[in-house]
PASEBA-1860 file (N, C-alpha, C; in nm, 3 decimals):
! residues 88
1> MDGKKTHW> 0.114/-0.123/0.014/-0.018/0.016/-0.004/0.089/0.125/-0.009 ~ 0.064/0.222/-0.061/0.117/0.359/-0.070/0.095/0.441/0.037 ~ 0.001/0.424/0.146/-0.014/0.509/0.244/-0.156/0.602/0.195 ~ -0.183/0.583/0.103/-0.344/0.648/0.049/-0.461/0.610/0.101 ~ -0.526/0.712/0.148/-0.668/0.619/0.178/-0.761/0.588/0.049 ~ -0.830/0.512/0.059/-0.891/0.422/-0.059/-1.017/0.517/-0.072 ~ -1.059/0.557/-0.200/-1.166/0.637/-0.226/-1.268/0.546/-0.247 ~ -1.358/0.554/-0.142/-1.484/0.487/-0.210/-1.576/0.556/-0.270
9> PLDLTDEE> -1.652/0.504/-0.372/-1.737/0.573/-0.468/-1.898/0.585/-0.383 ~ -1.883/0.593/-0.303/-2.008/0.621/-0.174/-2.030/0.763/-0.121 ~ -2.164/0.758/-0.071/-2.218/0.877/-0.027/-2.187/0.884/0.154 ~ -2.070/0.903/0.186/-2.014/0.873/0.316/-2.012/1.018/0.369 ~ -2.044/1.030/0.495/-2.034/1.155/0.575/-1.872/1.189/0.562 ~ -1.835/1.334/0.603/-1.719/1.408/0.608/-1.646/1.290/0.698 ~ -1.688/1.280/0.793/-1.624/1.186/0.924/-1.599/1.057/0.906 ~ -1.700/0.994/0.834/-1.712/0.849/0.752/-1.536/0.853/0.675
17> RRLGLDPM> -1.588/0.929/0.556/-1.488/0.935/0.500/-1.340/0.960/0.550 ~ -1.311/1.058/0.648/-1.204/1.081/0.682/-1.158/0.968/0.768 ~ -1.214/0.878/0.847/-1.189/0.792/0.951/-1.127/0.672/0.885 ~ -1.226/0.650/0.731/-1.187/0.491/0.686/-1.304/0.389/0.754 ~ -1.289/0.298/0.715/-1.372/0.164/0.756/-1.310/0.123/0.881 ~ -1.199/0.049/0.878/-1.163/0.004/1.023/-1.196/0.138/1.160 ~ -1.140/0.198/1.118/-1.154/0.320/1.248/-1.287/0.344/1.272 ~ -1.365/0.380/1.142/-1.521/0.382/1.213/-1.603/0.246/1.247
25> WTKLVESV> -1.519/0.153/1.250/-1.584/0.031/1.278/-1.550/0.006/1.430 ~ -1.404/0.061/1.477/-1.366/0.086/1.602/-1.464/0.186/1.685 ~ -1.479/0.302/1.639/-1.538/0.422/1.726/-1.709/0.368/1.745 ~ -1.732/0.296/1.618/-1.919/0.313/1.617/-1.954/0.171/1.674 ~ -1.867/0.079/1.654/-1.903/-0.057/1.703/-1.817/-0.121/1.830 ~ -1.692/-0.098/1.848/-1.628/-0.161/1.950/-1.670/-0.093/2.040 ~ -1.708/0.049/2.053/-1.729/0.119/2.164/-1.850/0.084/2.244 ~ -1.904/-0.009/2.179/-1.997/-0.072/2.283/-1.989/-0.230/2.344
33> YPEIGNFA> -1.861/-0.249/2.294/-1.790/-0.381/2.361/-1.798/-0.403/2.504 ~ -1.766/-0.281/2.587/-1.757/-0.278/2.753/-1.895/-0.315/2.816 ~ -2.017/-0.274/2.719/-2.145/-0.292/2.770/-2.160/-0.456/2.776 ~ -2.077/-0.504/2.682/-2.097/-0.669/2.694/-2.074/-0.751/2.824 ~ -1.927/-0.673/2.872/-1.893/-0.759/2.996/-1.821/-0.895/2.997 ~ -1.861/-0.952/3.099/-1.782/-1.063/3.099/-1.879/-1.214/3.056 ~ -1.880/-1.227/2.935/-1.965/-1.307/2.851/-1.977/-1.469/2.925 ~ -1.870/-1.517/2.995/-1.817/-1.627/3.037/-1.875/-1.644/3.182
41> ASDWTPPS> -1.936/-1.548/3.261/-1.966/-1.526/3.357/-2.117/-1.632/3.366 ~ -2.126/-1.703/3.488/-2.254/-1.767/3.505/-2.360/-1.700/3.505 ~ -2.337/-1.546/3.542/-2.471/-1.507/3.551/-2.467/-1.374/3.479 ~ -2.410/-1.410/3.340/-2.392/-1.309/3.228/-2.531/-1.282/3.141 ~ -2.558/-1.160/3.098/-2.638/-1.100/3.032/-2.690/-0.978/3.115 ~ -2.625/-0.866/3.101/-2.640/-0.756/3.191/-2.778/-0.718/3.114 ~ -2.854/-0.635/3.171/-2.961/-0.587/3.153/-2.970/-0.499/3.060 ~ -2.834/-0.415/3.059/-2.813/-0.292/2.957/-2.803/-0.362/2.835
49> LKKYDQMT> -2.814/-0.510/2.792/-2.821/-0.555/2.648/-2.946/-0.587/2.600 ~ -3.024/-0.550/2.663/-3.167/-0.580/2.629/-3.210/-0.523/2.503 ~ -3.163/-0.373/2.517/-3.215/-0.294/2.380/-3.183/-0.371/2.252 ~ -3.062/-0.442/2.276/-3.028/-0.486/2.142/-3.096/-0.631/2.085 ~ -3.167/-0.674/2.213/-3.225/-0.803/2.189/-3.290/-0.834/2.059 ~ -3.401/-0.757/2.020/-3.461/-0.742/1.906/-3.411/-0.654/1.783 ~ -3.286/-0.621/1.801/-3.248/-0.506/1.716/-3.137/-0.599/1.596 ~ -3.195/-0.607/1.439/-3.111/-0.628/1.377/-2.983/-0.573/1.372
57> FALFLRRQ> -2.884/-0.631/1.275/-2.727/-0.563/1.281/-2.738/-0.408/1.209 ~ -2.809/-0.444/1.112/-2.849/-0.321/1.024/-2.871/-0.215/1.087 ~ -2.976/-0.229/1.193/-3.061/-0.145/1.253/-2.960/-0.047/1.367 ~ -2.857/-0.161/1.413/-2.776/-0.166/1.523/-2.690/-0.043/1.469 ~ -2.619/-0.084/1.363/-2.547/0.019/1.265/-2.593/0.123/1.268 ~ -2.726/0.155/1.208/-2.794/0.292/1.180/-2.777/0.388/1.319 ~ -2.852/0.295/1.421/-2.851/0.375/1.547/-2.697/0.458/1.604 ~ -2.618/0.367/1.573/-2.436/0.406/1.605/-2.425/0.500/1.527
65> GFSPDAIA> -2.510/0.541/1.429/-2.463/0.660/1.349/-2.424/0.665/1.207 ~ -2.401/0.509/1.159/-2.361/0.508/1.035/-2.460/0.547/0.933 ~ -2.383/0.590/0.828/-2.466/0.640/0.708/-2.495/0.504/0.648 ~ -2.621/0.515/0.553/-2.645/0.354/0.454/-2.561/0.361/0.396 ~ -2.447/0.431/0.301/-2.368/0.385/0.238/-2.223/0.325/0.329 ~ -2.217/0.354/0.460/-2.101/0.343/0.522/-2.142/0.181/0.544 ~ -2.279/0.146/0.586/-2.326/0.035/0.613/-2.339/-0.069/0.492 ~ -2.322/-0.008/0.355/-2.332/-0.084/0.239/-2.172/-0.115/0.261
73> ALKLGYLD> -2.070/-0.050/0.262/-1.931/-0.091/0.265/-1.870/-0.165/0.342 ~ -1.951/-0.152/0.497/-1.898/-0.251/0.573/-1.957/-0.382/0.561 ~ -2.093/-0.432/0.498/-2.124/-0.538/0.468/-2.084/-0.601/0.358 ~ -1.980/-0.555/0.277/-1.883/-0.613/0.185/-1.821/-0.726/0.193 ~ -1.793/-0.736/0.355/-1.720/-0.835/0.379/-1.789/-0.951/0.446 ~ -1.766/-1.021/0.579/-1.829/-1.129/0.658/-1.955/-1.108/0.670 ~ -1.973/-0.958/0.714/-2.077/-0.917/0.762/-2.219/-0.915/0.691 ~ -2.159/-0.951/0.539/-2.326/-0.995/0.468/-2.350/-1.125/0.487
81> FFGDGIYI> -2.254/-1.182/0.573/-2.310/-1.328/0.577/-2.426/-1.342/0.724 ~ -2.409/-1.251/0.789/-2.524/-1.229/0.908/-2.673/-1.288/0.882 ~ -2.718/-1.226/0.769/-2.834/-1.288/0.730/-2.941/-1.223/0.837 ~ -2.932/-1.133/0.899/-3.029/-1.068/1.025/-3.076/-0.916/0.976 ~ -3.082/-0.873/0.852/-3.133/-0.779/0.829/-3.034/-0.664/0.772 ~ -2.910/-0.722/0.759/-2.800/-0.608/0.707/-2.832/-0.566/0.595 ~ -2.940/-0.615/0.478/-2.944/-0.549/0.373/-3.040/-0.431/0.425 ~ -3.028/-0.317/0.329/-3.090/-0.212/0.367/-3.167/-0.170/0.231
END
């Protein structure tokens, strides 16, 4: 790689374009990881996760602030296999 950012032919927000896909994922998805807690604990499933229970991944991404085109770009990889409404 030559260090240049990839130009996606998508209608991304200025912030999405500035960040790029990996940092966007980190900022908007991995920021929720602390809510998950210790999923190996016997008493796991914090009440804070209830809000995600009936939510598709696409809806989660929209609520995290992703634009429709950013969601389209993110689903180009393995996320396209989730099969839970990622298609918008």
